[in-house]
RODO-2510 file (C-alpha; in nm, 4 decimals, decimal comma):
residues 603
     n   res          X          Y          Z
     1     m    -8,3381    15,1945    -8,1638
     2     a    -8,0245    15,0671    -8,0130
     3     r    -8,1913    14,7450    -7,9049
     4     t    -8,3332    14,6927    -8,2517
     5     l    -7,9899    14,7354    -8,4038
     6     m    -7,8389    14,4873    -8,1623
     7     r    -8,1079    14,2315    -8,2426
     8     e    -8,0420    14,2636    -8,6116
     9     e    -7,6698    14,2235    -8,5625
    10     s    -7,7328    13,9102    -8,3561
    11     v    -7,9518    13,7598    -8,6315
    12     i    -7,6896    13,8383    -8,8934
    13     e    -7,4174    13,6788    -8,6830
    14     k    -7,6225    13,3625    -8,6316
    15     t    -7,7008    13,3479    -8,9981
    16     m    -7,3362    13,3787    -9,0861
    17     k    -7,2386    13,1028    -8,8384
    18     a    -7,5041    12,8783    -8,9806
    19     a    -7,3726    12,9427    -9,3288
    20     r    -7,0172    12,8615    -9,2177
    21     s    -7,1379    12,5386    -9,0532
    22     e    -7,3212    12,4363    -9,3689
    23     q    -7,0133    12,5119    -9,5753
    24     e    -6,7958    12,3110    -9,3428
    25     f    -7,0448    12,0248    -9,3576
    26     q    -7,0433    12,0317    -9,7356
    27     n    -6,6653    12,0354    -9,7346
    28     i    -6,6647    11,7312    -9,5091
    29     l    -6,9125    11,5544    -9,7337
    30     r    -6,7028    11,6391   -10,0380
    31     r    -6,3849    11,5102    -9,8765
    32     l    -6,5615    11,1941    -9,7630
    33     g    -6,6899    11,1416   -10,1137
    34     l    -6,3441    11,1867   -10,2577
    35     a    -6,2022    10,9443   -10,0019
    36     l    -6,4678    10,6847   -10,0799
    37     d    -6,4167    10,7334   -10,4486
    38     a    -6,0413    10,6950   -10,4124
    39     s    -6,0782    10,3841   -10,1996
    40     q    -6,3344    10,2389   -10,4392
    41     i    -6,5561    10,1491   -10,1468
    42     g    -6,9253    10,1431   -10,2208
    43     v    -7,1809    10,2557    -9,9620
    44     w    -7,5236    10,1038    -9,9365
    45     e    -7,8379    10,1176    -9,7236
    46     h    -8,0840     9,8353    -9,7051
    47     d    -8,4406     9,8936    -9,5821
    48     t    -8,5578     9,5479    -9,4778
    49     q    -8,9219     9,6494    -9,4685
    50     k    -8,9283     9,7811    -9,8214
    51     d    -8,6680     9,5250    -9,9385
    52     e    -8,5073     9,8116   -10,1185
    53     v    -8,1384     9,9055   -10,1399
    54     v    -7,9865    10,2469   -10,1776
    55     w    -7,6568    10,2317   -10,3692
    56     d    -7,4072    10,5009   -10,4326
    57     l    -7,2309    10,5324   -10,7660
    58     q    -6,9372    10,3118   -10,6539
    59     m    -7,1733    10,0242   -10,5800
    60     h    -7,2943    10,0364   -10,9398
    61     r    -6,9314    10,0364   -11,0520
    62     i    -6,8520     9,7341   -10,8365
    63     y    -7,1463     9,5364   -10,9749
    64     a    -7,0943     9,6806   -11,3261
    65     t    -7,4658     9,7551   -11,3651
    66     g    -7,4033    10,0442   -11,6020
    67     k    -7,6622    10,2477   -11,4089
    68     t    -7,6581    10,5395   -11,1624
    69     q    -7,9926    10,5403   -10,9831
    70     k    -7,9752    10,5382   -10,6079
    71     r    -8,2535    10,2944   -10,5378
    72     v    -8,2318     9,9414   -10,6669
    73     k    -8,4160     9,6211   -10,5964
    74     a    -8,2607     9,3789   -10,3481
    75     e    -8,2815     9,1071   -10,6097
    76     v    -8,0059     9,2859   -10,8051
    77     w    -7,7688     9,2009   -10,5209
    78     m    -7,9119     8,8510   -10,4784
    79     n    -7,8892     8,7619   -10,8481
    80     a    -7,5301     8,8786   -10,8723
    81     i    -7,3990     8,6521   -10,5934
    82     h    -7,2223     8,3351   -10,7070
    83     p    -7,4569     8,0339   -10,6632
    84     d    -7,1974     7,8481   -10,4513
    85     d    -7,1728     8,1449   -10,2106
    86     f    -7,5390     8,2526   -10,1981
    87     a    -7,6491     8,0350    -9,9059
    88     q    -7,3646     8,1533    -9,6830
    89     a    -7,4156     8,5197    -9,7793
    90     q    -7,7880     8,4961    -9,7092
    91     a    -7,7222     8,3218    -9,3781
    92     d    -7,4796     8,5986    -9,2734
    93     f    -7,7423     8,8605    -9,3641
    94     d    -8,0267     8,6825    -9,1800
    95     r    -7,8052     8,6306    -8,8738
    96     a    -7,7282     9,0046    -8,8552
    97     i    -8,0967     9,0971    -8,8860
    98     a    -8,2022     8,8440    -8,6240
    99     a    -7,9349     8,9547    -8,3798
   100     k    -7,9609     9,3197    -8,4790
   101     d    -7,5863     9,3139    -8,4801
   102     v    -7,2978     9,3791    -8,7119
   103     y    -7,3256     9,2261    -9,0576
   104     s    -7,0069     9,0796    -9,2061
   105     s    -6,9741     8,8603    -9,5106
   106     e    -6,7463     8,7680    -9,7979
   107     y    -6,8648     8,6230   -10,1268
   108     r    -6,8167     8,6126   -10,4967
   109     i    -7,0285     8,7899   -10,7546
   110     i    -7,0672     8,7253   -11,1239
   111     l    -7,0546     9,0380   -11,3390
   112     p    -7,2710     9,0703   -11,6503
   113     d    -6,9735     8,9788   -11,8715
   114     g    -6,9161     8,6577   -11,6692
   115     e    -6,6149     8,7809   -11,4728
   116     i    -6,6007     8,6643   -11,1119
   117     r    -6,5050     8,9143   -10,8416
   118     y    -6,4549     8,8698   -10,4681
   119     l    -6,6328     9,1188   -10,2355
   120     r    -6,6181     9,1973    -9,8666
   121     s    -6,9261     9,3569    -9,7066
   122     r    -6,9671     9,5199    -9,3624
   123     a    -7,2742     9,6956    -9,2124
   124     y    -7,4462     9,8053    -8,8903
   125     c    -7,8100     9,7483    -8,8039
   126     f    -8,0345    10,0362    -8,6977
   127     e    -8,3882    10,0003    -8,5681
   128     e    -8,6244    10,2931    -8,5891
   129     d    -8,9980    10,2684    -8,5211
   130     g    -8,9693     9,8900    -8,5480
   131     n    -8,8080     9,9052    -8,8879
   132     i    -8,4559     9,7570    -8,9274
   133     t    -8,2155     9,9245    -9,1661
   134     l    -7,8609     9,8215    -9,2484
   135     i    -7,6058    10,0815    -9,3536
   136     g    -7,2785     9,9467    -9,4755
   137     a    -6,9931     9,9466    -9,7167
   138     e    -6,8697     9,7010    -9,9745
   139     w    -6,5378     9,6725   -10,1569
   140     d    -6,3685     9,4566   -10,4131
   141     v    -6,1036     9,2301   -10,2544
   142     t    -6,0373     9,0188   -10,5637
   143     a    -5,6719     9,1229   -10,5796
   144     d    -5,6210     9,0415   -10,2121
   145     v    -5,7982     8,7053   -10,2406
   146     l    -5,6040     8,6055   -10,5501
   147     l    -5,2809     8,7249   -10,3910
   148     n    -5,3500     8,5266   -10,0740
   149     r    -5,4466     8,2260   -10,2811
   150     e    -5,1233     8,2518   -10,4778
   151     l    -4,9307     8,2957   -10,1531
   152     r    -5,0951     7,9824   -10,0123
   153     r    -5,0198     7,7970   -10,3356
   154     q    -4,6602     7,9081   -10,3333
   155     t    -4,6360     7,8228    -9,9646
   156     a    -4,7762     7,4762   -10,0369
   157     i    -4,5322     7,4381   -10,3249
   158     a    -4,2446     7,5532   -10,1036
   159     e    -4,3500     7,3150    -9,8269
   160     a    -4,3834     7,0286   -10,0758
   161     r    -4,0425     7,1113   -10,2169
   162     a    -3,8997     7,1236    -9,8673
   163     v    -4,0484     6,7818    -9,7935
   164     a    -3,9196     6,6491   -10,1261
   165     l    -3,5796     6,8052   -10,0619
   166     e    -3,5655     6,6504    -9,7178
   167     a    -3,6625     6,3122    -9,8620
   168     s    -3,4095     6,3573   -10,1426
   169     t    -3,1446     6,4552    -9,8900
   170     r    -3,2216     6,1445    -9,6894
   171     r    -3,1990     5,9328   -10,0040
   172     i    -2,8693     6,0960   -10,1023
   173     e    -2,7314     6,0503    -9,7522
   174     y    -2,8471     5,6893    -9,7548
   175     a    -2,6989     5,6273   -10,0997
   176     a    -2,3740     5,7926    -9,9931
   177     e    -2,3395     5,5513    -9,7030
   178     h    -2,4910     5,2308    -9,8426
   179     d    -2,4035     4,9824   -10,1119
   180     y    -2,6511     5,0041   -10,3993
   181     l    -2,6418     4,6288   -10,4671
   182     t    -2,6700     4,4636   -10,1264
   183     g    -2,8219     4,7525    -9,9302
   184     l    -2,5498     4,7124    -9,6668
   185     p    -2,3502     5,0069    -9,5287
   186     n    -2,0501     5,0903    -9,7463
   187     r    -1,6858     5,1609    -9,6555
   188     r    -1,7602     5,5258    -9,5740
   189     f    -2,0345     5,4313    -9,3278
   190     f    -1,8150     5,1528    -9,1866
   191     d    -1,5273     5,3941    -9,1174
   192     r    -1,7645     5,6393    -8,9484
   193     r    -1,9158     5,3683    -8,7325
   194     l    -1,5717     5,2412    -8,6357
   195     a    -1,4707     5,5954    -8,5354
   196     e    -1,7901     5,6310    -8,3287
   197     l    -1,7195     5,3070    -8,1451
   198     a    -1,3661     5,4248    -8,0732
   199     e    -1,5165     5,7184    -7,8794
   200     d    -1,7879     5,5139    -7,7056
   201     p    -1,7120     5,4980    -7,3305
   202     g    -1,9360     5,1911    -7,2987
   203     l    -1,7276     4,9852    -7,5395
   204     e    -1,5397     4,7080    -7,3608
   205     k    -1,4105     4,5139    -7,6604
   206     l    -1,4571     4,5075    -8,0359
   207     a    -1,3944     4,2533    -8,3101
   208     i    -1,3801     4,2758    -8,6877
   209     l    -1,4516     3,9862    -8,9198
   210     h    -1,2976     4,0714    -9,2564
   211     i    -1,4539     3,8513    -9,5247
   212     g    -1,3087     3,8101    -9,8736
   213     l    -1,4937     3,6052   -10,1341
   214     d    -1,2920     3,3285   -10,2989
   215     r    -1,2844     3,2838   -10,6782
   216     f    -1,5296     3,5712   -10,7231
   217     k    -1,3309     3,7200   -11,0125
   218     q    -1,3523     3,3877   -11,1946
   219     i    -1,7314     3,3860   -11,1609
   220     n    -1,7549     3,7468   -11,2765
   221     d    -1,5312     3,6841   -11,5765
   222     t    -1,6816     3,3480   -11,6711
   223     a    -2,0518     3,3800   -11,5890
   224     g    -2,0865     3,7568   -11,6215
   225     h    -2,1563     4,0468   -11,3872
   226     a    -2,5260     3,9639   -11,3481
   227     i    -2,4405     3,6252   -11,1940
   228     g    -2,1645     3,7930   -10,9948
   229     d    -2,4171     4,0406   -10,8535
   230     d    -2,6477     3,7539   -10,7524
   231     v    -2,3570     3,5864   -10,5719
   232     l    -2,2772     3,9094   -10,3866
   233     k    -2,6382     3,9553   -10,2765
   234     s    -2,6586     3,5933   -10,1670
   235     c    -2,3354     3,6257    -9,9675
   236     a    -2,4577     3,9477    -9,8038
   237     k    -2,7769     3,7725    -9,6948
   238     r    -2,5853     3,4736    -9,5564
   239     i    -2,3527     3,7031    -9,3621
   240     e    -2,6497     3,8878    -9,2107
   241     e    -2,8111     3,5587    -9,1120
   242     g    -2,4888     3,4300    -8,9568
   243     m    -2,4076     3,7344    -8,7444
   244     p    -2,5575     3,8488    -8,4104
   245     k    -2,8266     4,1173    -8,4158
   246     n    -2,5950     4,3841    -8,2754
   247     a    -2,3387     4,3301    -8,5532
   248     f    -2,2674     4,6101    -8,7995
   249     i    -2,2170     4,4594    -9,1463
   250     a    -2,0723     4,6513    -9,4433
   251     r    -1,9542     4,5837    -9,7948
   252     v    -1,6153     4,7527    -9,7907
   253     s    -1,4984     4,6721   -10,1457
   254     g    -1,5961     4,4788   -10,4566
   255     d    -1,5670     4,1284   -10,3072
   256     e    -1,5014     4,2050    -9,9411
   257     f    -1,7291     4,2493    -9,6407
   258     a    -1,6501     4,3564    -9,2850
   259     v    -1,8445     4,2924    -8,9643
   260     l    -1,8147     4,4907    -8,6408
   261     i    -1,9146     4,3001    -8,3251
   262     a    -1,9045     4,5005    -8,0040
   263     n    -1,8659     4,3417    -7,6595
   264     f    -1,8442     3,9869    -7,7974
   265     t    -1,8464     3,6847    -7,5680
   266     s    -1,5009     3,5396    -7,6361
   267     l    -1,2392     3,5005    -7,9078
   268     d    -1,3203     3,1306    -7,9347
   269     d    -1,6850     3,2147    -7,9928
   270     l    -1,5839     3,4602    -8,2672
   271     k    -1,3669     3,2013    -8,4386
   272     n    -1,6410     2,9368    -8,4217
   273     r    -1,8917     3,1823    -8,5638
   274     a    -1,6491     3,2760    -8,8418
   275     e    -1,5863     2,9103    -8,9278
   276     r    -1,9606     2,8425    -8,9492
   277     l    -1,9969     3,1466    -9,1734
   278     a    -1,7153     3,0243    -9,3985
   279     q    -1,9116     2,7015    -9,4465
   280     q    -2,2344     2,8926    -9,5150
   281     l    -2,0645     3,1077    -9,7798
   282     k    -1,9790     2,8083    -9,9977
   283     q    -2,1892     2,8241   -10,3147
   284     s    -2,2068     2,6436   -10,6466
   285     v    -2,3059     2,8362   -10,9593
   286     w    -2,4030     2,6516   -11,2755
   287     h    -2,2978     2,8207   -11,5982
   288     n    -2,3012     2,6551   -11,9413
   289     d    -2,3089     2,3061   -11,7852
   290     e    -2,0112     2,4020   -11,5700
   291     v    -2,0057     2,4314   -11,1920
   292     l    -1,8410     2,7469   -11,0600
   293     r    -1,7705     2,7393   -10,6888
   294     t    -1,7179     3,0273   -10,4530
   295     g    -1,6775     3,0729   -10,0815
   296     g    -1,5215     3,3065    -9,8312
   297     s    -1,1975     3,3454    -9,6408
   298     i    -1,2214     3,5313    -9,3103
   299     g    -0,9691     3,7277    -9,1075
   300     v    -1,0555     3,7932    -8,7430
   301     a    -0,9078     4,0675    -8,5246
   302     a    -1,0162     4,1727    -8,1751
   303     a    -0,9165     4,4390    -7,9250
   304     s    -1,0282     4,5602    -7,5828
   305     g    -1,0965     4,9116    -7,4604
   306     r    -1,0131     5,1839    -7,7058
   307     n    -0,7163     5,0065    -7,8640
   308     i    -0,9031     4,9601    -8,1897
   309     a    -0,7252     5,2090    -8,4159
   310     g    -0,5425     4,9397    -8,6125
   311     l    -0,8148     4,6759    -8,5919
   312     l    -0,9170     4,6933    -8,9574
   313     a    -0,5558     4,6646    -9,0741
   314     q    -0,5093     4,3655    -8,8433
   315     s    -0,8179     4,1896    -8,9773
   316     d    -0,6912     4,2578    -9,3298
   317     i    -0,3589     4,0933    -9,2395
   318     a    -0,5458     3,7903    -9,1052
   319     l    -0,7604     3,7753    -9,4213
   320     h    -0,4512     3,7935    -9,6403
   321     r    -0,3022     3,5019    -9,4472
   322     a    -0,6250     3,3000    -9,4762
   323     k    -0,6303     3,3417    -9,8537
   324     k    -0,2627     3,2635    -9,8833
   325     l    -0,2876     2,9401    -9,6855
   326     g    -0,5940     2,8189    -9,8704
   327     r    -0,9472     2,9276    -9,9539
   328     g    -1,2383     2,8943    -9,7140
   329     r    -1,0139     2,9388    -9,4097
   330     v    -1,0411     3,1473    -9,0944
   331     e    -0,7312     3,3116    -8,9503
   332     v    -0,7135     3,5101    -8,6258
   333     y    -0,4692     3,7992    -8,6028
   334     s    -0,1886     3,7591    -8,3514
   335     a     0,1541     3,9020    -8,2778
   336     l     0,3105     3,5901    -8,4348
   337     l     0,1091     3,6413    -8,7505
   338     k     0,2243     4,0018    -8,7625
   339     a     0,5866     3,8917    -8,7235
   340     q     0,5503     3,6365    -9,0043
   341     l     0,4005     3,8960    -9,2330
   342     s     0,6708     4,1441    -9,1417
   343     n     0,9345     3,8833    -9,2272
   344     e     0,7656     3,8088    -9,5595
   345     q     0,7514     4,1779    -9,6406
   346     r     1,1187     4,2140    -9,5524
   347     v     1,2097     3,9183    -9,7733
   348     g     0,9879     4,0629   -10,0451
   349     r     1,1756     4,3929   -10,0378
   350     q     1,5058     4,2074   -10,0448
   351     f     1,3808     3,9967   -10,3341
   352     a     1,2851     4,3026   -10,5390
   353     h     1,6221     4,4628   -10,4603
   354     g     1,8089     4,1410   -10,5457
   355     l     1,6267     4,1156   -10,8766
   356     e     1,7379     4,4685   -10,9667
   357     k     2,0969     4,3990   -10,8583
   358     g     2,1286     4,0719   -11,0510
   359     e     2,1611     3,8546   -10,7404
   360     f     1,9617     3,5708   -10,8992
   361     i     2,1772     3,3339   -11,1024
   362     p     2,1185     3,0128   -11,2973
   363     y     2,2315     2,6721   -11,1761
   364     y     2,2352     2,3823   -11,4203
   365     q     2,1369     2,0183   -11,3684
   366     a     2,2399     1,7819   -11,6458
   367     q     1,9894     1,5553   -11,8229
   368     v     2,1335     1,2415   -11,9896
   369     d     2,0189     0,9958   -12,2500
   370     a     1,8858     0,6912   -12,0630
   371     r     2,0855     0,4513   -12,2798
   372     t     2,4114     0,6350   -12,3629
   373     r     2,4267     0,8478   -12,0451
   374     r     2,5540     1,1374   -12,2553
   375     i     2,4281     1,4868   -12,1734
   376     v     2,1398     1,5766   -12,4027
   377     g     2,0071     1,8725   -12,2087
   378     m     2,0141     2,0648   -11,8854
   379     e     1,7524     2,2214   -11,6645
   380     v     1,8122     2,5766   -11,5459
   381     l     1,7338     2,6284   -11,1765
   382     a     1,7191     2,9672   -11,0030
   383     r     1,9453     3,0439   -10,7077
   384     w     1,9654     3,3601   -10,4977
   385     c     2,3102     3,4837   -10,4048
   386     h     2,1890     3,6671   -10,0950
   387     p     2,4449     3,9234    -9,9741
   388     k     2,3980     3,8174    -9,6093
   389     r     2,2440     3,4709    -9,6095
   390     g     2,4513     3,3194    -9,8872
   391     l     2,3127     3,0908   -10,1574
   392     l     1,9363     3,0376   -10,1217
   393     l     1,7337     2,7608   -10,2855
   394     p     1,3974     2,8304   -10,4582
   395     g     1,2036     2,7193   -10,1488
   396     e     1,3264     3,0368    -9,9775
   397     f     1,1938     3,2821   -10,2352
   398     i     0,9557     3,1274   -10,4908
   399     k     0,6458     3,1864   -10,2745
   400     v     0,7581     3,5410   -10,2038
   401     a     0,8067     3,6027   -10,5757
   402     g     0,4582     3,4655   -10,6405
   403     s     0,2956     3,6824   -10,3738
   404     l     0,4691     3,9874   -10,5207
   405     g     0,3632     3,8962   -10,8726
   406     r     0,7287     3,8866   -10,9803
   407     l     0,7620     3,5256   -11,0971
   408     d     0,7590     3,6355   -11,4600
   409     d     1,0404     3,8822   -11,3867
   410     l     1,2400     3,6058   -11,2176
   411     d     1,1855     3,3750   -11,5174
   412     a     1,2988     3,6464   -11,7585
   413     a     1,6114     3,7258   -11,5516
   414     i     1,7164     3,3596   -11,5273
   415     l     1,6540     3,3071   -11,9014
   416     k     1,8707     3,6051   -11,9969
   417     a     2,1494     3,4871   -11,7670
   418     a     2,1320     3,1328   -11,9094
   419     l     2,1479     3,2618   -12,2679
   420     k     2,4483     3,4717   -12,1723
   421     d     2,6222     3,1650   -12,0261
   422     r     2,5400     2,9617   -12,3356
   423     q     2,6865     3,2256   -12,5651
   424     s     3,0032     3,2323   -12,3521
   425     w     3,0368     2,8540   -12,3671
   426     i     2,9949     2,8482   -12,7437
   427     k     3,2688     3,1118   -12,7815
   428     q     3,4972     2,8747   -12,5883
   429     g     3,4318     2,6036   -12,8451
   430     v     3,1941     2,3929   -12,6368
   431     h     2,8872     2,2286   -12,7839
   432     v     2,5870     2,3265   -12,5672
   433     p     2,2882     2,0927   -12,5605
   434     r     1,9283     2,2018   -12,5156
   435     i     1,8621     2,4266   -12,2160
   436     a     1,5267     2,3867   -12,0371
   437     v     1,3958     2,6811   -11,8362
   438     n     1,0877     2,7045   -11,6166
   439     v     0,8097     2,9392   -11,7176
   440     s     0,5396     3,0679   -11,4839
   441     a     0,1706     3,1030   -11,5673
   442     a     0,2062     3,4831   -11,5652
   443     r     0,4985     3,4647   -11,8064
   444     l     0,3197     3,2229   -12,0373
   445     s     0,0117     3,4510   -12,0459
   446     d     0,2157     3,7601   -12,1323
   447     p     0,1129     3,8813   -12,4824
   448     l     0,4629     4,0309   -12,5253
   449     l     0,6446     3,7024   -12,4560
   450     i     0,7121     3,6091   -12,8206
   451     d     0,8337     3,9595   -12,9084
   452     e     1,0744     3,9569   -12,6141
   453     l     1,2140     3,6163   -12,7139
   454     q     1,2638     3,7316   -13,0717
   455     h     1,4692     4,0254   -12,9437
   456     l     1,6877     3,7755   -12,7559
   457     h     1,7694     3,6082   -13,0898
   458     v     1,6736     3,2628   -12,9684
   459     q     1,7796     3,0022   -13,2260
   460     p     1,5783     2,6862   -13,3022
   461     d     1,6456     2,3774   -13,0867
   462     m     1,8463     2,5691   -12,8286
   463     l     1,5706     2,6166   -12,5704
   464     a     1,2885     2,4254   -12,4081
   465     f     1,0238     2,5827   -12,1880
   466     e     0,9079     2,3709   -11,8950
   467     l     0,5419     2,4341   -11,8181
   468     l     0,4171     2,3254   -11,4789
   469     e     0,1325     2,0784   -11,5113
   470     t    -0,0599     2,2900   -11,2607
   471     i    -0,0667     2,5861   -11,4997
   472     f    -0,3429     2,4632   -11,7247
   473     l    -0,3841     2,1796   -11,9762
   474     d    -0,7616     2,1384   -11,9364
   475     d    -0,8761     2,4997   -11,8869
   476     t    -0,6412     2,7421   -12,0503
   477     e    -0,6726     3,0977   -12,1791
   478     d    -0,6432     3,1617   -12,5512
   479     e    -0,3352     3,3794   -12,4897
   480     v    -0,1546     3,0787   -12,3389
   481     f    -0,2184     2,8562   -12,6411
   482     s    -0,1284     3,1421   -12,8713
   483     n     0,2077     3,1799   -12,6961
   484     v     0,2637     2,8037   -12,6991
   485     a     0,2066     2,8049   -13,0752
   486     g     0,4492     3,0972   -13,1034
   487     l     0,7147     2,9087   -12,9058
   488     k     0,6850     2,6062   -13,1323
   489     a     0,7089     2,8285   -13,4403
   490     m     1,0390     2,9678   -13,3066
   491     g     1,1798     2,6164   -13,2591
   492     i     1,1462     2,6291   -12,8803
   493     d     1,0426     2,2925   -12,7383
   494     v     0,7510     2,2722   -12,4968
   495     e     0,7790     2,0347   -12,2030
   496     i     0,5348     1,9434   -11,9260
   497     d     0,6914     1,9502   -11,5804
   498     d     0,5766     1,7410   -11,2822
   499     f     0,3406     1,5263   -11,4882
   500     g     0,1334     1,2947   -11,2708
   501     s     0,0710     1,5355   -10,9835
   502     g    -0,2990     1,5128   -11,0614
   503     h    -0,3893     1,8168   -11,2752
   504     a    -0,3524     1,7150   -11,6389
   505     s    -0,5586     1,4862   -11,8538
   506     i    -0,4878     1,2857   -12,1678
   507     i    -0,7105     1,5314   -12,3557
   508     g    -0,4909     1,8118   -12,2295
   509     l    -0,1792     1,6375   -12,3592
   510     v    -0,3355     1,5857   -12,7010
   511     k    -0,4416     1,9507   -12,7091
   512     l    -0,1008     2,0855   -12,6101
   513     k     0,1181     1,8347   -12,8007
   514     p     0,4354     1,8869   -12,5938
   515     r     0,7761     1,7626   -12,7134
   516     r     0,8536     1,6055   -12,3782
   517     m     0,6947     1,5448   -12,0415
   518     k     0,8751     1,5103   -11,7125
   519     i     0,7288     1,2516   -11,4753
   520     d     0,6922     1,3838   -11,1211
   521     r     0,9590     1,2598   -10,8782
   522     q     0,6888     1,1300   -10,6394
   523     l     0,5985     0,8720   -10,9038
   524     v     0,9591     0,7901   -10,9903
   525     m     1,1088     0,7342   -10,6468
   526     p     0,8894     0,4402   -10,5290
   527     t     0,9321     0,2385   -10,8485
   528     t     1,2123     0,0223   -10,7065
   529     t     0,9990    -0,0913   -10,4132
   530     s     0,6395    -0,0827   -10,5382
   531     r     0,4966    -0,2994   -10,8149
   532     e     0,1897    -0,0797   -10,8381
   533     q     0,4006     0,2308   -10,8876
   534     k     0,6060     0,0448   -11,1494
   535     r     0,2910    -0,0545   -11,3405
   536     l     0,1552     0,2981   -11,3139
   537     l     0,4796     0,4445   -11,4433
   538     r     0,4876     0,1983   -11,7336
   539     s     0,1303     0,2995   -11,8264
   540     i     0,2233     0,6672   -11,8286
   541     i     0,5265     0,5966   -12,0463
   542     d     0,3114     0,3940   -12,2875
   543     i     0,0659     0,6828   -12,3162
   544     a     0,3505     0,9247   -12,3873
   545     k     0,4945     0,6926   -12,6540
   546     a     0,1527     0,6640   -12,8160
   547     l     0,1403     1,0441   -12,8396
   548     n     0,5027     1,0613   -12,9640
   549     i     0,6141     1,2450   -12,6493
   550     e     0,9598     1,1898   -12,5029
   551     v     0,9695     1,0977   -12,1353
   552     i     1,2037     1,2551   -11,8792
   553     a     1,2250     1,0910   -11,5382
   554     e     1,3296     1,3290   -11,2620
   555     g     1,4190     1,2352   -10,9083
   556     v     1,6581     0,9584   -11,0180
   557     e     1,8373     0,9098   -10,6877
   558     t     2,0252     0,5821   -10,7420
   559     l     2,1792     0,3746   -11,0194
   560     e     1,9087     0,1135   -10,9531
   561     h     1,6528     0,3839   -11,0346
   562     a     1,8372     0,4691   -11,3538
   563     k     1,8505     0,1067   -11,4741
   564     l     1,4855     0,0382   -11,3931
   565     l     1,3609     0,3595   -11,5608
   566     t     1,5641     0,2800   -11,8699
   567     r     1,4058    -0,0645   -11,8906
   568     l     1,0596     0,0896   -11,8488
   569     g     1,1228     0,3071   -12,1530
   570     c     1,2221     0,6480   -12,0187
   571     d     1,4199     0,8498   -12,2750
   572     i     1,6011     1,0944   -12,0473
   573     l     1,7138     1,0772   -11,6850
   574     q     1,7626     1,3564   -11,4328
   575     g     1,8422     1,3442   -11,0636
   576     y     2,1152     1,3308   -10,8046
   577     a     2,2316     0,9929   -10,9328
   578     i     2,3075     1,1652   -11,2637
   579     a     2,4267     1,5097   -11,1582
   580     y     2,3701     1,7741   -10,8939
   581     p     2,2703     2,1307   -10,9883
   582     v     2,5928     2,3286   -11,0381
   583     p     2,6915     2,6884   -11,1224
   584     a     2,7835     2,7919   -11,4762
   585     a     3,1599     2,7373   -11,4335
   586     d     3,1123     2,3787   -11,3141
   587     m     2,8677     2,3073   -11,5942
   588     l     3,1186     2,4398   -11,8460
   589     a     3,3833     2,2061   -11,7025
   590     r     3,1457     1,9080   -11,7284
   591     l     3,0557     1,9907   -12,0898
   592     t     3,4213     2,0381   -12,1791
   593     q     3,5157     1,7073   -12,0193
   594     d     3,2370     1,5172   -12,1984
   595     q     3,3349     1,6757   -12,5289
   596     q     3,6982     1,5722   -12,4843
   597     l     3,5907     1,2178   -12,3978
   598     d     3,3815     1,2068   -12,7135
   599     l     3,6828     1,3163   -12,9203
   600     v     3,9019     1,0474   -12,7627
   601     a     3,6388     0,7835   -12,8249
   602     q     3,6087     0,8892   -13,1893
   603     n     3,9856     0,8647   -13,2375
***
């Protein structure tokens, strides 16, 4: 009895354990199903012998069959695969079967509504009784594929943008350091290169050729900027061809270039090279049947070791000197050149200060009628009462005034002083003849000239403006002729100074119609000894008479000169044989004396 009871209890216990195991197994299956359902992974089994596939419900969802049966034909899978991916998917499947190994493949499928999805499939092969079965899983990776594709696209875009940005940066950096027109390095690049050379321990010596184009502004203004650009490009090419390969060439300003030559052979070689380049830079530009010529002036500066800090300034000083002494020149910087420039700058400062302090005064040289020898006019000449150097003649300061651009200011100051003297003389009861004053090109081009003269209350026939023959005549700006017409309208005579120095033409005289012209002293002085000069002077006088222009002969040094010039037909005489330039007080005394003599003669 007891044994029977024990056996029954043992059976019950085993039954209960089996029930618990089954329950646990079902729980595991349920959890697995939930996990698969949540992950949207489909499970399949493919019997290769029957060519039949067992799909779970998720597989039907993935392929959107709209069905639920477990067993489906293999052709359902095959027909759903994208045609472009079918061969690879089939090859992956066949390879796994042949190797009895893991199956792995990725492909696209086309759903019944035409939508394309990307799938990933994994499976293991099992062989039982000679029959191969694959059990695997499949899941939709469309989101991952599209995301990766977008990431690759964005990466490609980012890389392309990075490449474009790098190229753009290079272009910007290049543009920032190069001249857009000639392609040469610009001033910024030049300064950087000069600074780099200053720190280069291998640098033994360095030279700068500072090149300034001559008459470039005239070409730009006359022929236009397009022609000017062509000239610049041509000059840049000629400079490159004329310099050694190791030279660093830059366009440092509108019409200036600079060349760095490291470890050059010798200063003589540099100068010779610069002189050849100056010849190569000479160009002729045709514009409206007119030849416009340009060239280059060059300043050379050289230094050894690291003493190159002021090299550019030195080459600029040399260039300034080359332009000042004449176009197409080469000047080499030296201590003497620096001293000359320093002296000019000092004189320039003194000139500007003297102009402000009224140190410039008028001197007067009488002009007499060639026949009566009575004073009919006087030329006003500028003198500088220098506080330390005494009375200075124009040769000491005219060039300085021109380089400072102050000639027009000097003209205006002398004119005002002369008008003040004239007013003083008139108040003392003296008759004052015509006063002739020099006028510079800058003054004559000033659009405010006529207004300024009107404010000075200039009366008719009291003034004459002497215009240097070198100012114009044949090629003059409209403003100049407008001012000349304004002068004539105010009763101010126009005279040509230094006629015969080789700049004016008969056409220019006809165009200007001056009241008088003053024959240059270089033509007057040889007349007593040269028949040719006498004939030439007579011809000039005849031309003037034909144009109804009075003739003034300057440089009359002797009484013989005076007699001869009178016989040749000169109207007015001026020179040391007639009178020396004198200050206002002495001129007043001379006018007073002549007036008293006239009164005595009349009585």
